[in-house]
C-alpha positions in Angstrom: 126.3 112.2 40.3 126.4 110.7 43.7 129.0 111.5 46.2 130.7 109.1 48.6 132.6 110.1 51.6 136.2 108.7 51.6 137.8 109.2 55.0 141.4 109.2 53.9 141.0 111.8 51.2 140.4 115.5 51.8 137.0 117.0 51.0 137.5 118.3 47.5 134.3 120.4 47.4 135.9 123.6 48.7 138.6 123.3 46.0 136.0 122.9 43.3 134.1 126.0 44.5 130.9 127.1 43.0 130.1 125.6 39.6 127.7 126.7 36.9 125.1 124.3 35.5 127.1 124.1 32.3 130.3 123.2 34.2 128.5 120.5 36.1 127.0 119.0 32.9 130.5 119.0 31.3 132.3 117.6 34.3 133.4 113.9 34.2 131.9 111.5 36.7 134.6 110.4 39.2 134.5 106.8 40.4 136.7 106.0 43.4 138.7 102.8 42.9 140.7 102.9 46.1 144.1 104.1 47.5 143.7 107.6 45.9 142.7 106.2 42.5 139.8 107.5 40.5 138.4 106.7 37.1 137.0 109.7 35.2 134.0 108.8 33.1 131.9 110.6 30.5 128.4 110.9 32.0 126.8 111.3 28.6 127.5 107.7 27.7 125.7 104.6 29.1 127.5 102.8 31.9 127.8 99.7 29.7 129.8 101.6 27.0 133.6 101.1 27.4 134.2 104.5 25.6 132.8 106.1 28.8 136.2 105.9 30.5 138.2 109.0 29.9 141.1 108.8 32.2 142.6 107.3 35.4 143.5 109.8 38.1 145.7 109.2 41.1 146.1 111.5 44.0 149.4 111.1 45.8 152.4 113.2 46.9 150.3 116.3 46.8 149.8 115.9 43.0 147.0 114.6 40.8 148.3 112.3 38.1 146.1 111.9 35.0 146.5 109.1 32.5 144.1 109.5 29.6 142.8 106.3 28.1 141.0 107.6 25.0 144.2 108.8 23.4 147.9 107.9 23.3 148.6 110.9 25.4 151.2 110.7 28.2 150.4 110.9 31.8 150.5 114.5 33.2 150.5 115.8 36.8 148.5 118.7 38.2 148.7 120.6 41.5 144.9 120.5 42.1 141.9 118.4 41.2 140.4 121.4 39.6 143.3 121.8 37.2 143.1 118.1 36.3 139.4 118.2 35.6 139.7 121.3 33.5 142.4 119.6 31.4 140.1 116.6 30.9 137.3 118.9 29.7 139.6 120.8 27.3 139.5 119.7 23.6 142.2 117.2 22.7 145.2 118.7 20.8 145.3 117.7 17.1 
């Protein structure tokens, strides 16, 4: 996963802390789309596969808003990017 410096966003690496190899493998790939918006993608699927998109994330007002696109789930807000990413990795409720 490549990282791109985005000057108007805080460096999120300290918030994410140390990660194990399993956590890195399970983590969604984040693609910056501008103005605090990110698309979370499943790195296990090919880039050409539309099922690769997991959710849209928006960082604003000191919150991280997550809108899942694989399910009919409602948008949720989280206080940190770590919380948002953990929620995306959690199994979907039945």
